[in-house]
C-alpha positions in Angstrom: 140.8 235.1 -39.9 139.5 235.0 -43.7 136.6 232.6 -44.2 135.7 231.6 -48.1 132.4 231.5 -49.8 132.4 227.6 -49.0 132.9 228.1 -45.0 129.3 230.2 -45.1 127.7 227.7 -47.1 128.8 224.6 -45.4 127.6 226.4 -42.3 124.0 227.1 -43.8 124.0 223.4 -45.1 124.5 222.0 -41.3 122.0 223.8 -40.1 119.8 223.3 -42.9 120.0 219.7 -41.8 120.0 220.3 -38.2 116.3 222.2 -38.2 114.7 220.7 -40.9 113.1 218.0 -38.8 111.2 220.9 -37.1 110.6 223.6 -39.7 107.8 223.7 -42.0 109.7 225.1 -44.8 108.7 227.8 -47.0 112.0 230.0 -46.5 111.9 230.8 -50.0 110.2 230.2 -53.8 112.1 227.2 -55.4 113.5 227.5 -58.5 111.9 226.1 -61.7 112.3 222.5 -63.0 112.6 220.8 -59.7 110.1 218.6 -60.3 107.2 220.8 -58.4 103.4 220.0 -59.0 101.4 222.5 -61.3 99.9 224.9 -59.3 96.0 224.1 -59.4 93.7 225.7 -61.6 91.3 228.6 -59.8 87.6 228.8 -60.5 86.9 232.0 -62.9 85.8 235.1 -60.6 82.3 235.6 -60.4 80.9 238.4 -62.3 81.2 242.3 -61.3 84.6 240.6 -58.9 88.2 241.1 -59.3 90.3 238.2 -59.2 92.7 237.8 -56.5 96.3 238.3 -57.6 98.3 235.2 -58.1 101.3 234.4 -56.3 104.6 233.5 -57.4 105.4 230.3 -58.7 106.4 228.0 -56.1 105.2 230.4 -52.8 104.1 228.1 -49.9 100.4 228.3 -49.3 100.6 227.8 -45.8 101.0 230.7 -43.0 101.8 228.4 -40.2 104.1 226.2 -38.5 103.2 222.9 -37.3 102.6 224.0 -34.2 100.4 226.5 -35.0 102.8 229.5 -34.7 102.8 231.9 -37.9 105.6 230.6 -40.4 108.5 233.3 -40.1 110.9 231.0 -41.7 112.2 232.3 -44.6 115.0 235.0 -46.0 113.8 239.0 -45.5 115.0 242.5 -46.1 114.4 245.9 -44.6 114.1 248.3 -47.6 114.9 252.1 -46.1 117.9 254.3 -45.7 117.8 253.9 -41.6 121.4 252.3 -41.7 122.5 255.8 -42.7 120.2 257.4 -40.1 117.1 256.0 -38.2 115.7 259.5 -38.1 114.6 261.6 -41.2 117.1 263.0 -42.8 118.3 265.0 -46.6 120.4 263.3 -48.9 123.7 264.9 -48.5 127.5 264.5 -49.8 129.6 261.6 -47.6 132.7 262.1 -46.2 135.2 261.8 -49.1 132.9 263.5 -51.6 136.3 264.7 -53.4 137.1 261.5 -54.7 133.8 259.2 -53.9 131.2 260.9 -55.6 127.7 260.5 -55.9 128.8 256.5 -54.8 129.7 258.0 -51.3 126.5 260.4 -50.9 124.0 259.6 -48.2 120.6 258.8 -49.7 117.8 260.6 -48.4 114.8 258.3 -45.8 111.5 259.4 -44.3 113.1 257.6 -40.8 111.7 254.7 -38.5 111.8 256.3 -35.2 108.0 257.1 -34.1 107.2 260.8 -33.2 110.4 261.8 -35.0 113.2 262.2 -33.1 115.2 260.1 -30.7 114.8 261.8 -27.0 118.3 262.1 -25.9 119.9 263.6 -22.7 121.3 266.8 -23.4 125.1 265.5 -22.6 124.3 262.1 -24.9 123.2 264.0 -27.9 126.1 266.3 -27.7 128.2 262.9 -27.8 126.0 261.7 -31.1 126.9 264.5 -32.9 130.8 264.5 -31.9 130.3 260.6 -32.9 129.0 261.9 -36.1 132.3 264.1 -36.7 134.6 261.1 -36.0 132.7 258.8 -37.6 135.4 257.7 -39.9 138.0 257.9 -37.6 139.8 254.4 -36.2 142.3 253.5 -33.8 143.8 250.4 -33.4 145.1 250.8 -29.9 144.6 248.3 -26.8 142.9 251.5 -25.0 139.2 250.7 -24.0 137.9 254.2 -26.0 139.3 252.7 -29.1 135.7 252.5 -29.6 134.7 255.9 -29.0 135.3 257.1 -32.6 134.6 255.5 -36.0 131.2 253.5 -36.9 131.7 250.1 -35.9 130.1 249.3 -39.6 132.9 250.8 -41.0 135.3 249.0 -39.1 133.3 245.2 -40.0 132.4 245.1 -36.3 128.9 243.2 -35.5 126.3 245.4 -36.5 124.3 245.0 -33.1 120.2 244.9 -32.6 117.7 246.4 -33.7 120.3 247.4 -36.5 121.3 244.0 -37.8 117.5 244.0 -39.2 117.6 247.5 -41.7 121.2 247.0 -42.9 121.1 247.0 -46.6 121.6 243.3 -46.3 119.6 240.3 -46.3 118.9 238.1 -43.1 117.1 234.2 -43.1 115.0 233.3 -40.1 115.1 229.0 -39.3 112.1 228.9 -36.3 111.5 226.3 -34.3 109.4 225.6 -31.0 112.0 225.9 -28.8 114.4 228.3 -30.3 114.6 230.6 -33.3 117.7 231.1 -35.7 118.7 234.5 -37.1 121.5 234.4 -39.9 122.5 237.9 -41.2 124.5 237.9 -44.5 126.6 240.8 -42.8 129.6 239.3 -41.8 127.8 235.5 -41.3 126.4 237.1 -37.7 123.9 235.2 -36.5 122.0 234.8 -33.1 119.9 232.8 -31.5 116.6 233.1 -29.9 115.5 231.1 -27.4 111.6 230.3 -26.6 111.6 227.5 -23.9 113.5 227.8 -21.9 114.6 231.2 -21.7 118.1 231.9 -20.8 120.4 234.5 -19.1 123.0 236.3 -20.9 126.4 235.1 -19.7 128.0 238.1 -20.4 127.9 240.9 -22.9 127.7 241.2 -26.3 127.8 242.6 -29.9 124.4 241.2 -30.6 123.0 240.9 -27.2 121.2 238.2 -25.5 117.7 237.6 -27.2 114.7 235.4 -25.5 111.2 235.1 -27.4 107.6 234.5 -26.3 104.2 234.8 -28.4 102.2 237.6 -27.9 99.1 236.1 -29.6 100.6 235.7 -33.7 103.4 238.2 -32.8 106.7 237.1 -31.9 108.5 239.2 -29.4 112.1 239.6 -28.6 113.4 240.5 -25.1 117.6 241.7 -25.9 120.0 242.5 -23.0 123.6 241.9 -22.3 124.8 244.8 -25.1 128.4 246.0 -25.5 128.4 249.6 -25.7 130.6 249.5 -28.8 127.7 249.3 -31.5 125.8 252.5 -33.3 122.1 252.3 -34.7 123.1 253.8 -37.5 126.5 255.7 -39.7 124.9 259.4 -38.2 126.5 258.6 -34.7 123.4 257.8 -32.7 124.3 255.2 -30.1 123.9 254.1 -26.5 125.4 252.4 -23.5 125.5 249.0 -22.3 122.5 249.6 -20.3 120.6 248.9 -23.5 117.0 246.8 -23.5 115.6 245.9 -27.0 112.2 244.2 -27.2 111.4 243.5 -30.8 107.9 242.3 -32.4 107.8 240.5 -35.2 104.1 240.0 -36.4 103.7 238.3 -40.2 101.2 241.0 -42.1 101.0 238.1 -45.1 103.1 235.4 -46.6 105.7 238.5 -47.7 105.2 241.0 -45.1 106.3 241.6 -41.1 105.9 244.4 -39.4 109.2 245.0 -37.2 108.8 247.2 -34.6 111.7 247.5 -31.5 111.0 249.7 -28.5 114.4 250.9 -26.8 115.2 251.8 -23.4 118.2 253.0 -22.5 118.1 254.8 -19.2 122.1 256.4 -19.3 121.4 258.0 -22.8 117.4 258.6 -23.5 115.1 260.8 -21.4 112.3 257.3 -21.9 112.0 254.6 -24.1 111.3 255.3 -28.1 110.3 252.8 -30.8 111.2 252.1 -34.6 109.2 250.3 -36.9 109.1 249.4 -40.3 107.8 246.7 -42.5 110.3 243.5 -43.9 109.5 242.1 -47.3 110.2 238.3 -48.2 112.7 237.6 -50.6 110.7 235.5 -53.7 113.6 235.0 -56.5 113.5 231.5 -57.2 117.2 231.3 -56.8 117.1 234.0 -53.6 120.0 232.6 -50.9 122.7 234.0 -48.4 125.7 234.8 -49.9 129.0 236.0 -48.4 130.0 239.6 -47.2 133.0 238.7 -45.2 133.9 242.2 -45.0 136.9 241.5 -42.8 139.5 241.8 -45.5 137.9 245.1 -46.8 139.3 247.0 -44.0 142.7 245.6 -43.0 144.6 248.1 -44.9 142.0 251.1 -43.2 143.0 249.9 -39.5 145.9 248.1 -39.6 147.4 250.0 -42.8 149.3 253.5 -40.8 150.7 250.7 -38.5 153.0 249.3 -41.6 151.4 246.1 -41.7 150.6 246.6 -45.4 152.9 248.1 -48.2 150.9 250.5 -50.8 151.8 250.1 -53.8 152.7 253.9 -56.0 150.3 254.2 -58.6 
C-alpha cells in the first residue's frame, strides 16, 4: 500500500495532539514571525572573559521535562557513515560502478564499534562475508530463507535496532513519563519505549520490543524480541533472533545526545560488543520529518522479474 504525504502528516499531527498534554515542548526551533517574544538582552561579559556563544533564535532554555528528567524531545540525526559499515572502512566503488559512478560509491568512515572489530564466531564471520557478496540479491518467494540474501534496507524492510538510529534520516522523540515514542523518517517506522509499566514482547518484530528506565540522567532502553532478518549495515553485518540490545541515551547539551548500544548475541558473537556516536539536534526553523515511503521504489526491483511490471523500451 502506498502511503501519501498526507498520511504521515496526519499521523504526526495526531501524535502531537495526544502527547501535547504531557510533553514539555522543545522539539524544534519555531519559525520566525510566529509571535515569539524577543530574546532577553544579556549583560556584557566582564573584562577578560569571553562571551558564551548565543543559542539559535527560538532554542528552548529548559533542559528538563516537568517530571525532572532530561528533555529528549526533538528531531535528531546521526552524522556518520555507519549505515554503510559499522566498522572502520575506506571509500570504495559501489556494486554498479559501471552505471552509478560516484553516486553509488561508499564513503569512508572511522566506524562506531568500540575496539574496532566485531567479535564474530568463525562460522558467523563467513556468513557476514557471504552477506556482503549477496547484498544485492533479492528473492520473492515463500521460502523462509528468502531473507538470507539482500540487504533489508535495499528491500525497504524496517531497519532494526540500533541501525534505525544511524541511517541517514532524522527521527523524532516524543517523551512522557510512562512512554517514549520514537518516529523514524525512514519508511515512517516507529517504536514505543515502555517506561511504566514494562511489558513483555508478544512476538518477534523488525524493531524489537523496547522497555525503558532511567539510570540517573541516562535513558536506558532494553530491546529484545527481534527477527533475524535485519542487518546492522550494508556491509552484511548481521545477528540472530537472539539479539539483545541495551541502548543508552545521555543528553550532553541542548544540541547533543551521546548514544551507546551494547549488543549481545551468543549465537553469532563471542562476547557482547558496543557502539557509540553522538546524535545532533536538528535546529532549522522549519525542521520536521518528511516522508520517505520506499515501497514504490523497490517494486520493480523485487517483482519485475516475475513479470508484474512492464519495462518500457527506451
